[in-house]
N, C-alpha and C positions, 0 to 999 in steps of 0.2 A: 321625797323633799325631808329631812328629819328635820328635828325640835329648831337645834341650833337657826339652820337654816331659815327656817321661816322666823323667826326672830331678828335674824339677821334683813329679813326685807322689810318687817315690818319696822326695826329703829334708821335700816338707810333710808325709804319714803319720808319718814320724821326728820333726819337730817336733812335731807329736800328743801322737805316743809319749813323747817328753821332759815335754813338758805333763803329760800325763798322770804320768809317776814324781817332779813336782814339786809334783802338787797338795798341797795342805793341809787343803781344807773339811772331812775326817772327821777332823781330828788331835786337835778336842777329845774326842768317842768315843774315839779310844785311850788319851788322860791319863785320862780315866774310867773305862777298863777295863771299860766295859760289855758289848761285845763280842771275840772275837779280830780282829788285825789280818786275817787272811783273808777274813771275813767284813764286817770293817769295809771294805776296801779292793775288795772285789763288789760292794757296796752304794754305795760312792762314783761308780763307775769305770760302772757303770748310770746313775745319775743323771746324771754329765756327759753320757753318749751320748745321753741323752732332751735334755737341754738345747741340746745342738749344733743338732739337726734341729728343735727348734721356734723357739728365740729367739736363734740364734746370728745371725742375718740383718742386725741393726743397726749392731755392733760388727763387725762384716767390712767395711761399707760404709765406713765410716770412717776405718779402716785402710787397705784397697784405692787410696779413691778422695779421701778427707780431709787427706790429710799434706804428698804430696810433689803437684808439679804434673805435668797430665801424666800419659801411659801407662806400666806397667812393659812392658818387653820380657821375651819369655820365659827373657832370658839373664840381665838383670839381677833376674827372681824368683827365679831357682838362687843368686844373690850373695846377695840378702836372708837364702831361705831357708837357703842354707849358713851365713851369717853368725850367724843365730838357733840352728844346730841345734850350732855350735862351742861356743858363750860357757854353754849349756845345759847342755851334755854335761859341761862341767865345774863348772858350778855342783851339779849332779847327784851328781857321782863325790864332792867335797867334802861334800854333804850339807847343804849350802847350800837354806833354802827363797829361791827365788829368783823374778824373775818375767816370766814369758815376753812378757807385754806391755812392760816397760819391754825387753826383745831386741828383740821386734817394731817397737817404735817407733821406737827408736837406727838400728836398723838402715834402717830408712827415710828416716829424715831423712839419714845419713849419704849415703845411694845419690842422695837429691834434690841435696846440697850438693856434691855430685862432680858430678852431671851438669848440673846449672844453676846452679851457685853458689848464695847465697843466695834471689834468684829461685824456685828449687828447690823452697822449702821454702813452707806454707803456714802460717804462723807465727802467725798469730788462732788456727786449730784449733789448731794443737803449743798454742800459749800455755793456750789453754783448759785440754786434758789436762794436759801438766804443774801447773797449777792444782789441777786434781782429784788428781795424783798428792800434791800436799801436804798438801792438807784433810783427805782421807778418813782418813789414820791418828790424827790430830789427831778426827773425828768420832770412829772408831772405838774409839778409847781413850777418851773423855771417854762415850761411849754405852753401852763396857762397864762402866765405873766405875759411873755411876749405875744402870743396870739391877739391879747387882748391889747395889748400898746398898739399890733398892727390893726386890730379891728379899729382902734380908737380913733389911728390915725387917718385913716380911709375917711370915716363919720367924719370928721373935723376939717376934711380937704373937700372931699366928693358930695356929703350929702345938706342940700341947703336946704331950710327951712324948718316950720314944722309938720309941714307935710310929707316932706321927705324923710324926715326922722321918723313919724308916726308907720309910712309905710316899708320901711326897712326895720323896723322893732316888731313889724306885723307879720312880714316876712320870713323874718329871724327864730320868732315862735313858731312856725311851721317848720322852719328846720332843724330847730332845738329838738321838738316832740319827735322829728325822723329821726337826725341822732339820736336821739336817747334810748329808743327801740333798736338799733345797729348796737348800741352801748350793752344796752340790758341781754341782745343777742349774743355778744361776744361774749359777757359774763354769764351768763348760762353755759357755754362751752366749753369755761375754763372751773367751774362751778361744778358741775355735775360729778365729775372726775370723785369729789370729796365724799361722794354719798354710794357711787357705785364701783370704785375702784376693790376696796374690801372683799365685796361678795363676786363681783363678774366671775372670778375665776373658781370660785366654789359651786357654780349654780347653774344646773341648765337653761338658759334661757338667751335668747337672743339680742345680744349687745345691744343691739340699736334699741329694740323695745323697752329694755330694762331700762335704760337712760332715758326715752321718751317717760316712762313710766314716773320714772325720779322729776321728768319736768313738767309733769302734772301737779305732782306734790311741790313743788318751786313755786309755779302759779297759783295755789291754793293759798301754799304762805306769804304771797308778798298782797293779795286780796284781804286776807282773812288779819293780818296782824302789821303787815310790813309799812303802814302809813306813819306808825309813830318814826320810825327811823327815815323814811322819807321828809318827813317836815321837820327834825332834827335838822339834816345835813342840805336839807332845800331853803331851810326859812330861818334857825336859829343859827348857823355857825357863820354865814355871812349875805349880806341883802345881795339878792341875784336880779338883773334883771334876764329878758331872752335874750341878749345879744353877748350881755356876757357866760350866760349859762352856755352860752355857743360853742365859747372857745373852751371853758373846762372839760364840755363832753366831747370836744373833738380831741385836744389831748387826751382822754381817760381812753378814746376806743383805737388811736391810730396804736396805742402802749398796751392794749389789751389782745389787736391785732397780730403784732409780733409773737407776743408771747402764747399766743393760741398756735400758731404758726410753728413755733418753734419746741410746743409741749410744754410751757413752763407756768406751775402753778402760782399766778400771779394772784395779790389781792384785788380787787376791783376795788376796793374800799378805800387803799391805801393812795392809789392812785387817783380815784375822783375828789377824795377829799384834797388831798396837794392841791391838785388842780383847781377847785375850787378856794382855795387859802391864794393862791398866784393870781387867780382873777380878783382877786377881792386887793390883792398888795397893789397891783395893776390902777383901778378906780379909784384908791384913796377909801375905801370901804370901811367901815366898822366890822373887825373881825376877835371875835369870841375867843382869843388866845387860852383863857380856862379851860374851855373844850375842847379844843383842838391840843391842848397838850395831853388832859384826860386819856383822847381817841387815841394818842402813839402811844400810852403806856398801857393802853388795854391790849392795842396789837401784842405787843413785846410781853403782857402778864400772861396770853391765849395762848403762846408756844410752847411758854413754860409750865402751866396751869396743867394742859392737854398733855402734856407729856408725862408730866409729875401722875396725872392723875389716872392714865393709862396705867403705868407702874405701878401704882398700889393696886388699883384693882385685879391687875394681871397676878400680883403676888399673893393676895388677898383668894382670890382662883383656886390658884395654886395650892394654898392651903388646907381650904378647907375640900378641894375635890378627890 
């Protein structure tokens, strides 16, 4: 293994670690107050690790082979990975629930443009991905809103008395925790390609083992640094109960399930934040509009910033090499 490949593995593991630190799948559980942050982050990390191993292949192939034309060298992979880590590190420090997927796709597009011009990007695939990015927040918001309306209707007409409400809330808390773990599992499968797609073709390591190794990085990231983002989405964004959190996570998990099946690299944070907002609107809860606008602007900035950063780093490397 040459020097660049060693650096690629190191940076890819760091990408996985920082992805874990920005994982919001367990945020509704945090907002509901069902378990401590330690238990929540550990459960989410283990679920994400399992997702990387069992369902990470489809999205990994899309990012590694479906966005730009040609093969990525070990040096180019290193530049892409460094661009991703630089941006997500900054965003995590700020406590922004940004998207590793936007970072990875943006950096890959930047590399394709700077190496081969407009012909270096598979525009049809990129258009499909960006269209999905635009639609899924609307789907998440709508699904979160209408699921909450339906759940509230059921509660109003079929759950009687304080005892019934307490019982339903308790059952909802357990269901919420289970569904959050499922969402984290799906998120792990969708996100691991952001770390492995660029080095998998250049390194002689079993793909499943490589994804599992990166899954450990995601587990450690969530446990060590992810609490700040969990608190931002689960507590500061909108007030959640176990019942309302259940609606937001159900919306997210359904969309992520479809995305993993078709190998679409989607942003779990986009869908989750949007569904949480939809839930808040249905319950007429206070919604931190300023924070939501900042989150959406961060998503847009992520794609542009990593594309530009990757292009500049590549040109700088070519100039000095």
